[in-house]
VOGU-3710 file (C-alpha; in Angstrom, 3 decimals, decimal comma):
1> mkgsdsysss> 132,420/73,099/53,050  130,197/71,991/50,201  130,980/68,415/50,906  130,058/68,657/54,577  126,810/70,309/53,722  125,778/67,517/51,356  126,784/64,934/53,897  124,724/66,543/56,651  121,764/66,818/54,506  121,853/63,149/53,654
11> vpsipnpfpe> 121,673/62,037/57,324  118,006/61,146/58,231  116,559/63,363/61,019  115,892/61,766/64,417  112,744/62,777/66,250  113,247/64,640/69,538  111,888/62,532/72,432  111,694/65,708/74,688  110,206/68,445/72,524  109,115/70,498/75,571
21> lcslakspll> 112,771/71,077/76,449  113,578/72,616/73,084  111,934/75,894/74,050  113,242/77,598/77,268  109,993/79,489/77,520  108,013/76,174/77,954  110,636/74,390/80,010  109,816/73,710/83,607  113,441/73,300/84,458  115,350/76,413/85,861
31> isslppessq> 112,342/78,565/85,274  113,077/80,638/88,363  116,548/81,435/87,171  115,574/82,756/83,805  115,792/86,512/83,222  112,541/88,449/82,770  111,333/89,167/79,255  112,872/92,547/79,365  116,525/92,663/78,307  117,171/95,658/80,667
41> khlikvyged> 116,887/93,489/83,737  120,013/92,603/85,811  120,423/90,123/88,616  121,632/91,375/92,082  122,181/89,492/95,373  120,879/90,932/98,578  121,688/89,444/102,045  119,488/89,383/105,066  120,763/89,870/108,590  120,846/86,051/108,974
51> nncksvwvsr> 123,573/85,959/106,161  121,225/84,233/103,715  121,082/85,865/100,309  118,301/86,328/97,802  118,770/87,024/94,036  116,361/89,412/92,478  116,020/90,964/89,009  116,028/94,720/88,826  115,963/97,317/86,063  119,250/99,091/85,047
61> ratarevchl> 118,131/102,335/86,651  116,494/100,797/89,724  117,015/102,884/92,874  117,580/101,679/96,442  113,993/102,776/97,323  112,565/100,617/94,433  114,622/97,595/95,386  113,545/97,880/99,055  109,930/97,874/97,901  110,553/94,829/95,816
71> lvhqahcsdq> 112,127/92,947/98,771  109,368/93,921/101,138  106,836/92,319/98,984  108,810/89,178/98,299  109,813/88,741/101,887  106,183/89,383/103,073  107,270/92,043/105,567  104,473/93,339/107,813  105,175/96,980/107,083  106,741/98,997/104,255
81> eswalfehhp> 108,339/101,805/106,293  111,991/102,350/107,196  113,533/99,553/105,203  116,894/100,220/103,718  119,809/98,782/101,679  123,263/98,844/103,288  126,560/98,769/101,485  128,732/96,426/103,682  132,526/95,765/103,366  133,180/92,931/105,816
91> alalercled> 137,011/92,923/105,456  137,224/96,613/106,162  134,423/96,680/108,696  132,671/99,541/106,839  128,989/99,935/106,136  126,646/102,758/105,038  123,043/103,051/104,222  122,244/103,816/100,544  120,201/106,843/99,925  116,810/106,229/98,438
101> hevvlevqat> 117,639/107,825/95,108  120,955/106,068/94,497  120,967/103,665/91,511  121,990/100,246/92,888  123,902/99,068/89,881  126,033/102,235/89,806  126,924/101,620/93,432  127,926/98,105/92,631  130,063/99,215/89,646  132,419/100,931/92,102
111> wslkgdtrlt> 133,101/97,721/93,983  136,283/95,599/93,478  135,697/92,404/91,706  137,899/90,506/94,173  136,280/92,057/97,268  133,493/90,759/99,548  131,342/93,788/99,371  127,649/93,000/99,637  124,151/94,586/99,971  122,220/93,961/103,183
121> fcknyakyef> 118,471/94,473/103,594  117,356/95,636/107,071  115,596/98,422/108,978  116,965/101,886/109,414  114,571/104,109/111,452  117,107/106,898/111,757  117,488/107,654/108,005  115,630/110,881/108,239  115,449/111,333/111,901  117,476/114,638/111,828
131> frnptlffpe> 114,534/116,169/109,931  112,132/115,317/112,753  114,423/116,224/115,679  117,232/118,473/114,371  118,326/119,920/117,735  119,317/116,471/118,962  121,421/115,775/115,855  123,068/119,177/115,595  123,947/120,627/119,054  124,759/124,277/119,294
141> smisdsadec> 128,298/123,657/120,462  129,156/122,066/117,056  127,472/124,694/114,909  129,831/127,374/113,518  128,804/131,019/113,700  130,869/132,071/110,746  128,617/131,035/107,896  125,771/133,433/107,475  124,204/131,543/104,579  123,616/128,423/106,547
151> appqnllrsg> 120,242/127,791/108,042  119,801/126,881/111,649  118,949/123,263/112,390  115,299/124,196/113,156  114,894/125,146/109,509  116,228/121,827/108,038  112,784/120,439/107,249  111,815/123,639/105,369  115,085/124,529/103,581  116,923/121,204/103,217
161> tcpeiqgflh> 120,277/122,895/104,081  122,768/122,233/106,848  124,802/124,574/109,099  128,505/124,491/109,143  129,927/121,998/111,562  133,096/122,265/113,552  134,927/120,477/116,331  137,792/118,108/117,355  138,159/114,706/115,843  140,801/111,997/116,116
171> mkepsrkawk> 142,303/111,195/112,729  144,409/108,250/111,832  147,661/109,240/110,225  148,446/107,610/106,902  150,629/104,605/107,044  150,878/104,873/110,858  148,998/103,452/113,776  149,067/106,748/115,638  146,011/108,842/116,029  146,147/112,711/116,121
181> kvyfflrrsg> 143,556/115,090/117,565  142,731/117,737/114,818  140,134/120,564/114,629  137,895/120,096/111,427  135,354/122,305/109,673  132,730/120,884/107,446  131,358/123,342/104,813  129,496/123,019/101,623  132,757/123,268/99,664  134,428/120,339/101,596
191> lysstkgssk> 136,130/119,137/104,748  138,907/121,262/106,179  141,407/120,770/109,002  143,171/123,566/110,903  146,888/123,445/111,028  146,908/125,877/114,014  144,584/124,767/116,816  141,019/125,861/116,080  141,942/128,768/113,882  139,490/129,602/111,072
201> eprhlqcvad> 141,834/131,780/109,139  142,160/130,705/105,490  145,919/130,522/105,727  145,567/127,914/108,473  142,931/125,700/106,736  143,920/122,691/104,751  141,392/120,931/102,429  141,019/117,248/103,401  138,300/116,130/101,044  135,787/117,273/98,439
211> ldnlnvysvv> 132,294/116,217/99,400  131,092/115,621/95,863  133,271/112,604/95,401  132,891/111,009/98,848  130,720/108,565/100,698  130,511/108,322/104,405  130,686/105,008/106,319  130,370/103,885/109,908  133,181/101,656/111,191  132,253/98,470/113,013
221> nsrklygapt> 134,666/97,374/115,836  137,150/100,232/115,110  139,035/99,731/118,218  140,209/96,302/117,297  140,676/96,736/113,541  141,977/100,339/113,413  143,240/100,882/116,976  140,756/103,844/117,427  140,621/105,642/120,736  136,833/105,228/120,986
231> dfsfcikpsr> 134,041/103,166/119,438  132,535/106,092/117,601  134,388/106,063/114,322  133,414/106,805/110,707  135,257/106,663/107,443  135,192/108,784/104,272  136,431/107,431/100,938  136,150/108,281/97,208  132,856/107,054/95,781  134,103/106,463/92,233
241> nptrvqdlkv> 137,068/104,199/92,896  137,232/100,621/94,332  137,836/100,495/97,973  141,471/100,587/98,877  142,921/100,857/102,351  145,207/103,680/101,347  142,193/105,823/100,204  140,363/105,564/103,631  140,269/108,522/105,942  139,210/107,143/109,322
251> lcaeneqtrt> 137,973/109,738/111,885  136,915/109,064/115,454  134,545/111,179/117,613  134,266/111,261/121,419  130,657/110,184/121,652  127,763/108,965/119,460  125,990/112,355/119,299  129,195/113,873/117,796  129,620/111,072/115,237  125,978/111,239/114,256
261> cwtsafrlfk> 126,331/115,061/113,778  129,201/114,733/111,514  127,841/111,884/109,331  124,420/113,605/109,036  126,050/116,843/107,960  128,022/114,940/105,320  124,894/113,512/103,909  123,098/116,923/103,868  125,980/118,786/102,284  126,402/116,148/99,553
271> hgkqlqsnyq> 122,825/115,578/98,642  121,151/118,757/99,758  117,461/119,046/98,873  117,380/115,655/97,430  117,254/114,149/100,965  114,419/116,423/101,732  112,508/115,017/98,685  113,342/111,546/99,756  112,011/112,327/103,236  108,733/113,698/101,893
281> lskstprsle> 108,349/110,673/99,665  108,988/108,208/102,464  106,210/109,925/104,513  103,761/109,199/101,671  104,472/105,408/101,597  101,473/103,536/102,622  101,617/101,390/105,749  100,038/97,936/105,415  99,314/97,455/109,089  100,088/100,687/111,021
291> ssaptdlkae> 97,839/103,039/109,019  94,730/100,992/109,401  95,084/100,549/113,159  93,313/103,136/115,405  95,238/104,774/118,132  93,035/103,776/121,045  93,795/101,157/123,702  91,821/98,365/122,104  93,896/98,536/118,998  97,177/97,793/120,775
301> sslvamdfsg> 95,962/94,216/121,406  96,401/91,637/118,745  93,344/89,585/119,991  89,603/90,389/120,242  88,254/90,120/123,797  85,302/87,599/123,857  82,960/86,285/126,539  81,665/82,769/126,127  79,940/82,504/129,569  76,427/83,265/128,267
311> kaggrviqnp> 74,006/81,048/126,271  74,066/83,064/123,158  77,420/81,516/122,102  79,716/84,479/122,878  79,942/88,268/122,658  82,620/90,762/121,857  83,677/92,758/125,003  83,578/96,503/124,076  84,516/97,843/127,514  88,399/98,308/127,646
321> teaqtvgmee> 88,374/97,820/131,496  86,383/94,655/131,300  88,533/93,322/128,377  91,735/93,988/130,445  90,229/92,055/133,408  89,249/89,108/131,270  92,615/89,083/129,762  94,343/88,941/133,090  92,072/86,125/134,230  92,582/84,237/131,125
331> gqawrvrleg> 96,309/84,531/131,327  96,378/83,491/134,946  94,226/80,432/134,162  96,702/79,321/131,438  99,534/79,726/133,850  97,830/77,588/136,482  97,039/74,853/133,920  100,675/74,974/132,809  101,902/74,533/136,385  99,334/71,764/136,962
341> lsggrcsgae> 100,493/69,821/133,918  104,223/70,131/134,659  104,326/66,517/136,016  101,409/64,946/134,203  101,341/62,552/131,283  99,403/64,668/128,800  102,341/65,256/126,547  100,331/66,834/123,753  98,522/69,333/125,852  101,774/70,092/127,863
351> rflvlfaaih> 103,640/70,859/124,669  100,818/73,185/123,561  100,962/75,017/126,943  104,703/75,281/126,965  104,443/76,748/123,385  101,822/79,255/124,707  104,033/80,225/127,675  107,006/80,870/125,311  104,999/82,600/122,555  107,327/85,684/122,966
361> ksqpwfhggv> 109,992/83,630/121,074  107,984/84,140/117,909  107,798/87,961/118,311  110,009/90,121/116,030  111,402/92,058/118,956  112,673/88,980/120,785  116,293/88,210/119,959  117,038/85,137/122,128  120,237/85,135/124,105  122,268/87,813/122,218
371> srkeaerlie> 124,846/89,566/124,260  124,681/93,138/125,468  127,209/94,242/122,906  125,430/92,569/120,060  122,083/94,117/121,106  123,661/97,562/121,111  125,094/96,819/117,674  121,654/95,853/116,291  120,057/99,015/117,683  122,840/101,242/116,378
381> kqglvdgmfl> 122,582/99,670/112,858  118,843/99,997/112,568  118,906/103,657/113,708  119,407/105,289/117,056  116,012/106,713/117,392  114,042/107,177/120,639  111,798/104,200/121,281  113,720/101,429/119,369  113,720/98,392/121,471  114,357/94,587/121,745
391> irgsqqheqc> 114,088/91,931/124,425  116,776/89,359/124,962  117,508/86,589/127,530  119,743/87,622/130,338  123,159/85,966/130,281  123,942/86,851/133,881  120,559/86,209/135,593  118,787/82,865/135,172  115,105/83,108/134,039  115,344/86,878/133,621
401> fvlslcfqlk> 115,193/88,976/130,403  116,647/92,352/129,379  114,789/95,182/127,726  117,203/97,130/125,526  115,841/100,531/124,693  117,263/103,515/122,682  116,910/107,022/124,113  118,841/110,114/123,081  121,256/108,187/120,863  122,131/105,722/123,650
411> akhylvipfe> 121,099/102,209/124,382  119,666/101,681/127,854  119,080/98,173/129,416  116,283/97,224/131,949  116,278/93,874/133,726  113,003/91,950/133,522  112,647/89,707/136,416  110,154/86,904/137,405  107,985/87,851/140,311  105,921/85,509/142,518
421> kggrkyytid> 102,616/86,609/143,825  99,763/84,518/145,146  101,453/81,383/143,923  101,557/82,712/140,326  104,463/83,919/138,312  104,560/87,356/136,762  107,171/89,645/135,159  108,204/93,110/136,191  110,775/95,776/135,545  109,911/98,051/138,476
431> dgvtlfidll> 110,486/95,664/141,403  106,918/94,388/141,508  104,982/97,697/141,270  103,522/96,680/137,845  103,140/93,076/137,066  102,630/91,332/133,662  101,637/87,719/132,956  104,018/87,570/130,036  106,394/89,538/127,900  103,765/90,322/125,296
441> qlvefhqink> 101,718/92,083/127,834  104,770/93,960/129,164  105,559/95,218/125,582  101,982/96,208/124,789  101,631/98,092/128,042  104,772/100,117/127,540  103,896/100,914/123,958  101,209/103,247/125,392  102,607/103,852/128,904  106,153/104,874/129,734
451> gilpvclkhp> 106,040/103,609/133,312  109,663/103,807/134,621  111,073/104,009/131,008  112,170/107,440/129,518  110,030/106,898/126,415  107,348/104,577/125,145  108,321/101,533/123,050  107,844/102,536/119,411  110,007/100,619/116,907  110,928/96,917/117,340
461> cvcvtl> 114,365/96,061/116,325  113,600/93,282/113,756  115,708/90,892/111,609  113,999/89,800/108,412  114,792/86,475/106,776  114,962/86,704/102,958
//
């Protein structure tokens, strides 16, 4: 050792030709991949709905709410409300929305290292919808009358408690493909099944699961993967162990309202008043766009109505009726010019007009030519709340579109057809009674007027790209 030290000290030093690379703090290379100065930061991957992922540095105790706020700013989302992180198990077709107070790294610690579990960032309008409309989520037929201490659903917002739930569910028997119809009771102490019909006697009740150690997941495409009798399946599994097939308890309801009632009750019994606190905190979140917009008719338009016919150089049209008339005339003029240039040689102008006519393709609520089933899946994933909508191209009718709208936990579909009048092309969903020059006008109109729809358009079903 002494000899090697003397040998190394006798070697002349060679000057470094790239001194700026000796210090990582000054190096321009890989600067985006370096961890923050704090040693408590950890790198996580979050996927968007386009399957592209983004790596972000978060603190060790970062909650799902904090990670969502970070992603909202980095992805330049137009609003900060109703974003959520989903835990997704592609191989098992399971997914659930993380609660706002859950620590993200603790959730990831329960995953299997060899699995394909991932975090997905997307909208979830129904996260706290049962606080706003409890009677829709907890029908009287499913509320047990045996628990005196449970509050009625009308008092959920005030008390943060949940009534006892009961009803029939299909349960997949362990290690078998058969499904059995069983009567279940969900109480604060756990999930119980009756061994004798719908009997509530203690000697006939069998404990199925303890709620403190469980997470509830919705099952995607449960008919194909699990042989479920309906599409309205959900799954409960231990939250502290890696996901194993033998640990899954897959249950199947008769309809969406029944499934939503059970999964909402699971969340309320497990987290209690913490969900109420999360809901109150979510209401105080500032809205970057929606809070500053007034509620009158003029605020629904994204453009300012202007009149350039005078000599003064232009004026802002304050009268809503006049502004609507000018908008109709301008839209019709653009359509006439588009039809007139369809066979001309002005390629630049024609491309611009074609882009103007198809401007709906850049709107967040337009989803191209997705299928009816995929549209229902998107609406279901982002929350079955009244007024959620998207528009897609019709796969059965050429040059037509479909408005997919959620109402009372169900997706309804309305055909948007082209309508010729006076040599001009319009769009309508009520057989020509109300005409619109484009899809943007149709959406803006039904955001403040129901028309033939059961509810106004409120929440666009959007897919953000990270």
